[in-house]
N, C-alpha and C positions, 0 to 999 in steps of 0.2 A: 382420462382417469389416471393413466400412468404418470403423466406430468404432474398432476396434483399430489400424488403419493411421493414422487421424487422431491418436489418442493417442500412438502411437509417434513420429510426425513431430513433434508438439508437444514431447514429452519430449526428443527429440534437439535440437531448436532451443533449448529452454529451458536445457539443460545447456551448449550451446555459447555462448549469449549472456549467461548470467547474470552472469558477472564483468564483462563490458563494460557491461551495464546498471547494475550496482552502482557502477561507477566514474563513470558519467555522473550517477547519482543523487547521489553524493557531491559532485560538482562543483556540483550545484544546491543542496544543503542543508548541506554542510559537516560532516556527522556520519555516521559509518559505520553506527550502529544505525538511524538514520532512513533512510539509503540502502538498507539491507537491507529495511526495511518498504516503502519505495517500490518496490523491485525486485519483491518478492513481490506487491504489489497490481497492479503492471503486468503481471506474468505471469498473474495470475488474470483480469484484464480481457482480455488477449490470448487466453487459452484460450477465453473465451466467444465471441470473434469469429474463432477460428482457421480455420474452414472458409472463410469469406469472404475473410479476409486472405491465406490461403495461395493461393487461386485468383487473387486480384488481383495478387499479386507482392510487391513491396518490403516484406517483413515487418519488416526492421530499421527502416525509416523509420516504419512504423506503431507499432512498439514504442517508439521514442523519442518519438513524439507522445503516446502514452498516458502515458509516464513524465512528460513535461513538464506535461501537463494535470493529471495527478494531483497533482504537486507544487504547481502553482498553486492548485488547488482546496483543498488542505490548508492552504496559506498563508492563503487567504481566510477559511477557517473557523477559523483559529487552532489547528489540530490539533497543531502542533509547539511551541506556546508553553507547554510544561510546565516547571516549575521544581522542582528537587530541594530537599528540606528535611531538616534534621538529624533532626527528630522530627515525627511525625504529630500534629497538634493534636487535642486531645480534643474530642469533640462533646458539648455540654451535654445532659444528660438532662432532659426536661420534668418538671415537678412532677406528682405523682399527681393525676389528675382534670383536668389541663389538656389540652385538645384540641391535637393536633399540627397546626399550620397550614401546614407546609411538607413537601414531598416529600423523602425521603432518597435 
């Protein structure tokens, strides 16, 4: 019973704040697709801590903190430094009998 109430409360909160979090994420990264990814990651992390966060109070502040820290972590790791290319480069096939020295 408690779990069902917890999940219902989280779902209601997530539906109410998702657009607001996505706009904040867009202000951080400047890309709507990345903002959506940041929002989903934030909501997953928030769900994991929902019981504690809900008891402590200020859920909005906690969600914004998660969002900001997630963005900073991804910037440090270079997770958003993807570049689109017109064509996918071909990977050379090693000669028969030649051991593969690198991981694919």
